[in-house]
Every structure is written in C-alpha cells, then in structure tokens.
C-alpha positions as CSV (number, residue, x, y, z in Angstrom):
1,M,0.0,0.0,0.0
2,L,1.2,3.5,-0.9
3,N,0.9,6.8,0.9
4,L,1.4,10.2,-0.7
5,V,3.4,12.7,1.3
6,I,2.8,16.4,0.4
7,Q,5.1,19.1,1.7
8,G,5.4,22.9,1.1
9,A,5.7,26.2,2.8
10,E,1.9,26.8,2.4
11,I,-0.5,23.9,1.7
12,A,-4.0,24.9,0.9
13,T,-6.9,22.8,2.1
14,A,-8.3,22.9,-1.4
15,D,-5.1,21.5,-2.9
16,L,-5.1,18.6,-0.4
17,K,-8.7,17.8,-1.1
18,G,-8.0,17.8,-4.9
19,L,-5.0,15.5,-4.4
20,A,-7.0,13.2,-2.2
21,K,-9.8,13.0,-4.8
22,A,-7.3,12.3,-7.6
23,T,-5.6,9.5,-5.8
24,G,-8.6,8.0,-4.0
25,A,-6.9,8.6,-0.6
26,S,-8.7,7.0,2.4
27,R,-7.8,10.0,4.7
28,I,-5.6,13.0,5.1
29,E,-3.2,13.2,8.1
30,R,-1.2,16.2,9.3
31,I,2.5,15.3,9.9
32,T,3.8,18.8,10.6
33,G,2.8,22.3,9.8
34,T,4.4,21.9,6.4
35,A,3.7,18.2,5.6
36,F,0.6,16.0,5.2
37,R,0.2,12.3,4.5
38,L,-2.6,10.9,2.2
39,R,-3.3,7.3,3.2
40,A,-3.8,4.4,0.9
41,V,-3.5,6.2,-2.5
42,R,-3.2,5.1,-6.1
43,K,-0.8,6.8,-8.4
44,A,-2.5,9.5,-10.5
45,E,-1.2,11.5,-13.5
46,E,-2.8,14.7,-12.2
47,V,-0.6,14.8,-9.1
48,D,2.6,16.1,-10.8
49,A,0.7,19.0,-12.4
50,L,-1.3,19.9,-9.2
51,C,1.8,19.9,-7.1
52,A,3.9,21.9,-9.6
53,Q,1.2,24.5,-9.8
54,A,0.9,24.8,-6.0
55,Q,4.7,24.6,-5.5
56,L,4.4,21.5,-3.4
57,D,6.8,18.5,-3.0
58,H,5.2,15.1,-3.3
59,A,6.4,11.6,-2.8
60,Y,4.8,8.2,-3.0
61,V,6.1,6.1,-0.1
62,P,5.4,2.6,1.2
63,A,3.0,2.5,4.1
64,G,4.7,1.8,7.4
65,R,8.2,2.8,6.2
66,R,10.1,4.0,9.3
67,L,13.5,5.5,10.0
68,A,14.3,2.7,12.4
69,H,14.2,0.3,9.4
70,Y,17.4,2.0,8.1
71,G,21.0,2.0,9.4
72,L,22.9,4.6,7.5
73,A,22.2,8.1,6.0
74,V,24.7,9.5,3.6
75,M,24.6,13.2,2.6
76,D,26.5,15.5,0.4
77,M,27.9,18.7,2.0
78,D,27.9,21.7,-0.4
79,S,24.4,22.9,-1.3
80,T,22.9,20.0,0.6
81,L,23.9,19.9,4.3
82,I,25.1,23.5,4.0
83,T,23.9,26.4,1.8
84,I,27.1,27.3,0.1
85,E,29.7,25.8,-2.3
86,C,32.8,26.2,-0.1
87,I,35.3,26.4,-2.9
88,D,33.3,29.1,-4.7
89,E,33.4,31.2,-1.5
90,I,37.1,30.6,-1.0
91,A,37.6,31.8,-4.6
92,D,35.5,34.9,-3.9
93,L,38.1,36.0,-1.3
94,Q,40.7,35.7,-4.1
95,G,38.5,37.7,-6.5
96,I,37.9,34.8,-8.9
97,K,34.5,33.5,-7.8
98,R,32.9,33.9,-11.2
99,E,35.5,31.8,-12.9
100,V,35.5,29.1,-10.3
101,A,31.8,29.0,-9.8
102,A,31.3,28.5,-13.6
103,I,33.4,25.4,-13.4
104,T,31.6,24.2,-10.3
105,E,28.2,24.7,-11.9
106,A,29.2,22.8,-15.1
107,A,30.5,19.9,-12.9
108,M,27.3,19.8,-10.9
109,R,25.2,19.6,-14.1
110,G,27.5,16.7,-15.2
111,E,28.8,18.6,-18.2
112,I,32.5,18.1,-17.3
113,D,34.3,15.4,-15.4
114,Y,34.2,16.2,-11.6
115,A,37.8,15.2,-10.9
116,Q,39.0,17.4,-13.8
117,S,36.9,20.3,-12.6
118,L,38.2,20.0,-9.1
119,R,41.8,20.1,-10.2
120,Q,41.1,23.1,-12.4
121,R,39.5,25.0,-9.5
122,V,42.1,24.1,-6.9
123,A,44.9,25.1,-9.3
124,L,43.3,28.6,-9.5
125,L,43.6,28.9,-5.7
126,A,47.4,28.4,-5.8
127,G,49.2,30.8,-3.4
128,M,46.1,31.5,-1.3
129,E,46.6,31.6,2.5
130,T,44.8,28.8,4.4
131,G,43.3,31.5,6.7
132,A,40.7,31.9,3.9
133,F,39.2,28.6,4.9
134,E,38.6,29.8,8.4
135,R,37.0,33.0,7.2
136,V,34.6,31.1,4.9
137,Y,33.7,28.7,7.8
138,R,33.1,31.5,10.3
139,E,31.6,34.2,8.0
140,R,29.7,32.4,5.2
141,L,29.0,28.8,6.0
142,A,25.4,28.1,7.2
143,L,23.5,24.9,7.7
144,T,20.6,24.3,5.4
145,A,17.2,24.9,7.0
146,G,16.0,21.7,8.7
147,A,19.5,20.1,8.9
148,E,19.6,19.9,12.7
149,P,16.1,18.5,13.1
150,M,16.8,15.9,10.4
151,L,20.1,14.9,12.1
152,A,18.4,14.7,15.5
153,A,15.7,12.4,14.1
154,L,18.3,10.2,12.5
155,R,20.2,9.9,15.8
156,A,17.1,9.1,17.7
157,A,16.3,6.3,15.3
158,G,19.8,4.9,15.6
159,V,20.7,5.7,12.0
160,R,24.5,6.3,11.4
161,T,25.5,9.4,9.4
162,L,28.2,9.8,6.8
163,L,29.1,13.2,5.2
164,V,30.7,12.9,1.7
165,S,32.1,15.9,-0.2
166,G,34.2,16.7,-3.2
167,G,35.3,19.7,-1.2
168,F,37.8,20.0,1.6
169,T,38.5,18.1,4.8
170,F,38.8,21.5,6.6
171,F,35.1,21.9,6.4
172,T,33.9,18.3,6.7
173,S,35.9,17.6,9.8
174,R,34.5,20.7,11.6
175,L,31.0,19.8,10.6
176,Q,31.5,16.2,11.7
177,E,32.5,17.4,15.1
178,R,29.9,20.2,15.4
179,L,27.0,18.0,14.3
180,A,28.2,14.7,15.9
181,L,28.3,12.9,12.5
182,D,29.6,9.4,12.5
183,A,32.0,9.7,9.6
184,A,33.1,12.1,6.8
185,C,35.0,11.8,3.6
186,S,36.5,14.6,1.4
187,N,39.6,16.0,-0.3
188,E,42.9,17.2,1.3
189,P,44.6,20.2,-0.5
190,E,48.3,20.4,-0.4
191,V,49.6,23.3,1.8
192,V,53.2,24.6,2.0
193,D,54.2,27.4,4.4
194,G,50.5,28.2,5.1
195,R,49.6,28.6,1.4
196,L,47.7,26.3,-1.1
197,T,50.0,24.9,-3.8
198,G,47.1,24.3,-6.2
199,R,47.4,20.6,-5.9
200,L,45.5,17.9,-4.0
201,L,46.9,15.1,-1.8
202,G,45.9,11.5,-2.2
203,E,43.1,10.0,-4.2
204,I,40.4,12.5,-5.3
205,V,37.0,12.1,-3.7
206,D,34.7,12.5,-6.7
207,G,31.5,10.8,-7.5
208,A,33.1,7.4,-7.5
209,G,34.9,8.2,-4.3
210,K,31.7,9.2,-2.5
211,A,30.2,5.8,-3.6
212,R,33.2,3.9,-2.3
213,A,32.9,5.7,1.1
214,L,29.3,4.7,1.3
215,I,29.9,1.1,0.4
216,A,32.8,0.7,2.8
217,L,30.8,2.0,5.8
218,R,27.6,0.2,4.7
219,D,29.5,-3.1,4.5
220,S,31.3,-2.5,7.8
221,L,27.9,-2.0,9.5
222,G,26.5,-5.2,7.8
223,L,23.8,-3.3,6.1
224,S,22.1,-3.9,2.7
225,R,21.6,-1.3,0.0
226,E,17.9,-1.1,1.0
227,Q,18.9,0.1,4.5
228,V,20.7,3.2,3.3
229,I,19.3,6.7,2.7
230,G,21.2,9.0,0.4
231,I,20.7,12.8,0.0
232,G,22.4,14.9,-2.7
233,D,22.0,17.6,-5.3
234,G,24.7,17.4,-8.0
235,A,25.7,15.1,-10.8
236,N,28.7,13.8,-8.8
237,D,26.3,12.6,-6.2
238,L,24.6,10.1,-8.6
239,P,27.0,7.2,-7.9
240,F,26.5,7.2,-4.2
241,L,22.7,7.8,-4.5
242,A,22.6,4.7,-6.7
243,E,23.9,2.7,-3.7
244,A,21.1,3.8,-1.5
245,G,17.7,2.2,-1.2
246,V,16.1,5.6,-0.6
247,S,17.7,8.4,-2.7
248,I,16.6,12.0,-2.2
249,A,17.3,14.8,-4.7
250,F,17.5,17.9,-2.6
251,H,17.0,21.1,-4.5
252,A,18.9,19.3,-7.1
253,K,20.0,19.4,-10.8
254,P,17.7,17.8,-13.3
255,A,19.8,14.7,-13.8
256,V,19.6,14.0,-10.0
257,R,15.9,14.7,-9.8
258,N,15.3,12.3,-12.6
259,A,17.4,9.5,-11.0
260,A,16.4,9.7,-7.3
261,T,13.6,7.8,-5.7
262,H,12.3,11.1,-4.2
263,R,12.9,14.8,-4.7
264,L,12.5,17.8,-2.4
265,D,12.4,21.1,-4.3
266,H,10.5,23.4,-2.0
267,V,11.1,22.4,1.7
268,G,14.2,22.1,3.8
269,L,16.0,19.0,5.1
270,E,13.2,18.5,7.6
271,G,11.3,17.2,4.6
272,V,13.5,14.1,4.6
273,I,12.0,13.0,7.9
274,A,8.4,13.4,6.7
275,L,9.1,10.7,4.1
276,F,9.2,8.1,7.0
277,E,6.5,7.3,9.5
C-alpha cells in the first residue's frame, strides 16, 4: 500500500482535497505544519501538475516505512547539508569567484568530469593563504534549513551518518565534530608554508569516491543497500545515490531529480523525515 506525502511552505486545504480525490486517498493526516500524508492512495497522473502549480513537494512512499528500518544516512555537504559551495566562497576572497563558480556549476550539471573540474578549481587557488578557509567557515557557512532537526531524528532512530564531499576536509571535519556525525570523507589540499599549492593530496573524492565511502561504511555495518538513505544535489552525487535504497534529490540538478527515488524542491531538510513514519 502506498501513501502520498505532500510538503510545502503553504499547503491549501483545497489542494489537499484535490490531491485526495485524484488519488482516492482514504484519509488525510497532518505530519507537521508543512507536511501531510494521504493514506492508501493510487498513483495518478494529475498529481505532478497539481503539485507543480501549487509549489508542493510530493512523494509516494510505502505505508509503514520507518527511519528505524534504516541503518545509514549519507549526505552531500555543499548545497545540501550547507547552503554554500565552499570552494566558490574561497575563490570569492581571491576575487575569482565567477571563474571558479562557472566550473563548479558545469560539474554539478554533469557537463564536465568532476575530478578534472576540481583540479582546475584548486589550481586557480594556488598561493592563497589557508586562513581563507577559516574565514569562509566563520563568516559564510550556514547549515541548510532543517538540517539539525533531520540529524536529531536520524540519531534518535539509531541511524548512522556519513558526510561525503568533493570539497575539503577542513570543512567536513569541523561539521563532523559540530554535528556529531559518525564519519566524513572529502579531499585534502596540499599546503606549503601556510599557502595552497594548487594541488591535492591522495586520491580525489569525486562521485566514485563518494560511492566507495558509502559502500565501505555500509559493509562494515553489515547493512544492505535497502537500509541506506542518500541525499544529494549534483551530478557527482549520482554514484552514491545509486547505492542507497532511498535516494533523495535535494533542490537538485535535473539529472539528479530524474534518477532519485524522491525529490525535495521546496522544503528544507526537515522534509526528509516526513518521508518516513
């Protein structure tokens, strides 16, 4: 049996009733002030158009699916757990944000190879003092709305958390400690005399690297693919999202929205929790 979860900043009663009629829902339940569950529905073609017009997120989910059924949640960092692209903000302090951001955007759309794009962007930062990282963390980095409630619900359900990023360990390690995440995986830039050399150390964490980190932790925990939740936004998240039984495209690029099992375009990360009973 399927339920239909509807989420949005403003959900009109008339819209809920229209969706319930279209799907033959047995009843409507309030989950939160921004989320409702329509019970025992059938899929209907009208739902996509109705929700698009009302700017609502919708997801068909199996009845009885609970967070406690899962053991691992894996999330991207930039533009997912946090609101910024860290490397773009670092570049802004160097006066080259436009150039770096254009490469970032093309990589997120899947137009160029991520590892190649990362090398290009890091090379442009050569000579920059590492103090710029601290400035970006203190002055510009902000958690995405709903991040802390989502993480609290995951912890309460006993779900382990992994942060994966094509960005830098400076940021993932601090977020891991700040948010009590279980693990993190990202890239390490080479630094000499307090300045970036424009090179990276070790194996690059790209899309394949994110997937490897998920698989390694999933296997160490003895979990199946169906017990993993993945959350991401860019093309380089597709490999790890493919390794998750529940994959959520969060304010994502078209390729990710099309590949994920669910998508959230209008609400914050608290919307992840509403997809589970």
